[in-house]
SEKE-546337 format. One record per residue (C-alpha): chain; x, y, z. Coordinates in Angstrom, 1 decimal. Layout:
N
+---+--------+--------+--------+
: c :   east :  north :     up :
+---+--------+--------+--------+
: A :      X :      Y :      Z :
...
+---+--------+--------+--------+
//
This chain:
195
+---+--------+--------+--------+
: c :   east :  north :     up :
+---+--------+--------+--------+
: A :  -28.7 :   13.2 :   -9.5 :
: A :  -29.8 :   14.5 :   -6.2 :
: A :  -28.6 :   12.8 :   -3.0 :
: A :  -31.0 :   10.7 :   -0.6 :
: A :  -30.9 :   11.3 :    2.9 :
: A :  -28.6 :    8.0 :    3.4 :
: A :  -26.0 :    9.5 :    1.0 :
: A :  -25.9 :   12.6 :    2.8 :
: A :  -25.4 :   10.8 :    6.1 :
: A :  -22.7 :    8.7 :    4.5 :
: A :  -20.9 :   11.9 :    3.5 :
: A :  -21.2 :   13.2 :    7.1 :
: A :  -19.9 :   10.2 :    8.7 :
: A :  -16.8 :   10.4 :    6.3 :
: A :  -16.2 :   13.8 :    7.2 :
: A :  -16.6 :   13.5 :   10.9 :
: A :  -14.7 :   10.2 :   11.1 :
: A :  -11.0 :   11.6 :   11.2 :
: A :  -12.0 :   14.0 :   14.1 :
: A :  -13.7 :   10.8 :   15.9 :
: A :  -10.5 :    9.1 :   15.5 :
: A :   -8.5 :   11.8 :   17.0 :
: A :  -10.9 :   12.0 :   20.0 :
: A :  -10.6 :    8.3 :   20.5 :
: A :   -6.7 :    8.5 :   20.1 :
: A :   -6.8 :   11.2 :   23.0 :
: A :   -9.2 :    9.4 :   25.2 :
: A :   -7.0 :    6.4 :   24.6 :
: A :   -4.1 :    8.0 :   26.1 :
: A :   -5.9 :    9.9 :   28.9 :
: A :   -7.9 :    6.6 :   30.1 :
: A :   -4.5 :    4.7 :   29.6 :
: A :   -2.5 :    7.3 :   31.8 :
: A :   -5.5 :    7.1 :   34.4 :
: A :   -5.4 :    3.2 :   34.8 :
: A :   -1.6 :    3.3 :   34.8 :
: A :   -2.0 :    5.7 :   37.9 :
: A :   -4.8 :    3.5 :   39.7 :
: A :   -2.1 :    0.6 :   39.3 :
: A :    0.4 :    2.4 :   41.0 :
: A :   -1.6 :    3.8 :   43.7 :
: A :   -3.1 :    0.0 :   44.3 :
: A :    0.2 :   -1.5 :   44.4 :
: A :    2.1 :    0.9 :   46.7 :
: A :   -0.8 :    2.8 :   48.6 :
: A :    1.5 :    3.7 :   51.5 :
: A :    4.5 :    5.2 :   49.4 :
: A :    4.8 :    8.8 :   48.6 :
: A :    6.8 :   10.6 :   46.1 :
: A :    9.2 :   13.6 :   47.6 :
: A :   12.0 :   15.7 :   46.7 :
: A :   15.4 :   15.1 :   48.3 :
: A :   18.3 :   17.7 :   48.4 :
: A :   22.0 :   16.4 :   48.3 :
: A :   24.2 :   17.8 :   51.0 :
: A :   27.4 :   16.8 :   49.5 :
: A :   28.9 :   16.1 :   46.1 :
: A :   28.9 :   12.7 :   44.7 :
: A :   32.0 :   11.1 :   43.4 :
: A :   32.4 :   11.0 :   40.0 :
: A :   32.9 :    7.2 :   39.7 :
: A :   30.7 :    4.6 :   40.7 :
: A :   31.7 :    1.7 :   42.8 :
: A :   30.2 :   -0.8 :   40.2 :
: A :   30.7 :    0.6 :   36.8 :
: A :   28.9 :   -2.4 :   35.2 :
: A :   25.7 :   -1.9 :   37.1 :
: A :   22.6 :   -1.0 :   34.9 :
: A :   22.2 :    2.3 :   36.2 :
: A :   25.3 :    3.2 :   38.3 :
: A :   24.8 :    5.1 :   41.6 :
: A :   27.0 :    6.6 :   44.6 :
: A :   25.8 :    7.1 :   47.9 :
: A :   25.6 :   10.7 :   49.1 :
: A :   24.0 :   12.2 :   52.2 :
: A :   20.7 :   14.0 :   51.5 :
: A :   17.8 :   15.9 :   53.2 :
: A :   14.1 :   15.1 :   52.5 :
: A :   10.7 :   15.5 :   54.2 :
: A :    8.9 :   12.7 :   55.7 :
: A :    5.1 :   12.4 :   55.0 :
: A :    4.8 :   13.7 :   58.7 :
: A :    6.4 :   16.9 :   57.4 :
: A :    9.4 :   16.1 :   59.6 :
: A :   13.2 :   16.3 :   58.0 :
: A :   15.0 :   13.3 :   57.4 :
: A :   18.9 :   13.1 :   57.0 :
: A :   20.5 :   10.0 :   55.4 :
: A :   22.3 :    8.3 :   52.6 :
: A :   20.9 :    8.2 :   48.9 :
: A :   21.9 :    6.7 :   45.7 :
: A :   22.3 :    9.2 :   43.1 :
: A :   24.4 :    9.4 :   39.6 :
: A :   27.8 :    9.8 :   39.6 :
: A :   29.1 :   13.3 :   39.7 :
: A :   25.8 :   14.9 :   41.2 :
: A :   26.6 :   18.3 :   42.7 :
: A :   25.7 :   19.6 :   46.2 :
: A :   22.2 :   21.3 :   46.5 :
: A :   20.9 :   19.1 :   43.5 :
: A :   17.0 :   18.0 :   43.8 :
: A :   16.4 :   14.5 :   43.1 :
: A :   13.0 :   12.6 :   43.2 :
: A :   12.8 :    9.6 :   45.7 :
: A :    9.9 :    7.5 :   47.3 :
: A :    9.5 :    7.1 :   50.6 :
: A :    7.4 :    4.8 :   53.0 :
: A :    5.3 :    6.0 :   55.7 :
: A :    8.0 :    6.4 :   58.3 :
: A :   10.1 :    8.7 :   55.9 :
: A :   12.5 :    5.8 :   54.8 :
: A :   13.8 :    6.0 :   51.0 :
: A :   12.2 :    2.8 :   49.2 :
: A :   12.4 :    1.6 :   45.9 :
: A :    9.7 :    3.2 :   43.2 :
: A :    6.5 :    1.4 :   42.9 :
: A :    5.6 :   -0.4 :   40.0 :
: A :    4.9 :    1.9 :   36.9 :
: A :    1.4 :    0.7 :   35.9 :
: A :    2.7 :    0.6 :   32.3 :
: A :    1.1 :   -2.7 :   31.5 :
: A :   -2.3 :   -1.5 :   32.5 :
: A :   -2.1 :    2.0 :   30.8 :
: A :   -0.9 :    0.2 :   27.5 :
: A :   -3.7 :   -2.4 :   27.8 :
: A :   -6.6 :    0.2 :   28.7 :
: A :   -5.3 :    2.4 :   26.0 :
: A :   -5.2 :    0.0 :   23.4 :
: A :   -8.7 :   -1.4 :   24.0 :
: A :   -9.9 :    2.2 :   24.0 :
: A :   -8.4 :    2.9 :   20.5 :
: A :   -9.5 :   -0.6 :   19.1 :
: A :  -13.0 :   -0.4 :   20.3 :
: A :  -13.2 :    3.3 :   19.1 :
: A :  -11.6 :    2.5 :   15.7 :
: A :  -14.1 :   -0.5 :   15.2 :
: A :  -17.0 :    1.9 :   16.0 :
: A :  -15.7 :    4.6 :   13.5 :
: A :  -14.8 :    1.7 :   11.0 :
: A :  -18.4 :    0.0 :   11.2 :
: A :  -20.1 :    3.6 :   11.0 :
: A :  -18.0 :    4.2 :    7.9 :
: A :  -18.8 :    0.6 :    6.5 :
: A :  -22.7 :    0.4 :    7.3 :
: A :  -23.5 :    4.0 :    5.8 :
: A :  -21.3 :    3.3 :    2.8 :
: A :  -23.0 :    0.0 :    2.3 :
: A :  -26.6 :    1.4 :    2.9 :
: A :  -25.7 :    4.5 :    0.3 :
: A :  -24.5 :    1.9 :   -2.4 :
: A :  -27.7 :   -0.3 :   -2.0 :
: A :  -29.7 :    3.1 :   -2.1 :
: A :  -28.1 :    4.2 :   -5.4 :
: A :  -28.3 :    0.5 :   -6.9 :
: A :  -32.2 :    0.7 :   -6.4 :
: A :  -32.3 :    4.1 :   -7.7 :
: A :  -30.5 :    2.9 :  -10.9 :
: A :  -32.3 :    0.0 :  -11.4 :
: A :  -35.8 :    2.0 :  -11.2 :
: A :  -34.1 :    4.4 :  -13.7 :
: A :  -33.0 :    1.5 :  -15.9 :
: A :  -36.4 :    0.0 :  -16.0 :
: A :  -37.9 :    3.2 :  -17.0 :
: A :  -35.2 :    3.9 :  -19.8 :
: A :  -34.3 :    0.5 :  -20.8 :
: A :  -37.3 :   -0.3 :  -23.2 :
: A :  -37.1 :    3.1 :  -25.0 :
: A :  -33.1 :    2.7 :  -25.3 :
: A :  -33.6 :   -1.0 :  -26.8 :
: A :  -36.7 :   -0.3 :  -28.9 :
: A :  -39.1 :   -2.5 :  -27.0 :
: A :  -41.3 :   -0.2 :  -26.3 :
: A :  -42.0 :    1.4 :  -29.7 :
: A :  -42.3 :   -2.2 :  -30.8 :
: A :  -45.0 :   -3.1 :  -28.0 :
: A :  -46.9 :    0.0 :  -29.1 :
: A :  -47.0 :   -1.0 :  -32.8 :
: A :  -47.4 :   -4.6 :  -31.7 :
: A :  -50.5 :   -3.9 :  -29.9 :
: A :  -52.0 :   -1.5 :  -32.7 :
: A :  -53.4 :   -4.3 :  -34.8 :
: A :  -56.3 :   -6.6 :  -33.7 :
: A :  -56.5 :   -8.9 :  -30.8 :
: A :  -53.8 :  -11.2 :  -30.5 :
: A :  -51.5 :   -9.1 :  -32.5 :
: A :  -49.8 :   -7.7 :  -29.5 :
: A :  -48.6 :  -11.4 :  -28.6 :
: A :  -46.1 :  -11.4 :  -31.6 :
: A :  -42.4 :  -10.9 :  -30.9 :
: A :  -40.0 :   -8.9 :  -32.7 :
: A :  -38.1 :  -10.6 :  -35.0 :
: A :  -40.5 :  -13.1 :  -35.8 :
: A :  -41.4 :  -13.7 :  -39.3 :
: A :  -44.9 :  -13.9 :  -40.4 :
: A :  -46.0 :  -17.0 :  -42.5 :
+---+--------+--------+--------+
//
């Protein structure tokens, strides 16, 4: 049985769907990343990330060992956004050696500040929506082409059955012999007894 155009299209959609799903996942990650970065820049437009270099070694024990992220103060040097050098205390992990580079955030005056919000919520939301919408489009394409192909096969089988069933059931032979007599003879049905 030769495939129709819609059946060929359904086969192509089935073959392309895994690649399309991979493209949707990559797009979701990239768009989520971009949304997170935009959220960070909106939340803290004046903050800049820079690198600080420790001048002295940090003690091995933190003053508050029960802190969620234990830190100890140590002298460090970094560049302010205007390019000038700054010197001051920074909180680093206990045991950080002298000369270690640590990432910090600074304001426009070059003072160390807390890191801005991460934008994780926006990144996850945009990524999830992209994945859901892309997945819905792929699923709808698969479903609609499969449904159209099934309907096409059903119609074709109905036409073929209509042509084959009379021969298979014997009706075609009975109709030919019934119609061979005189007028009105073709109206008799098979299985009916003559008086």
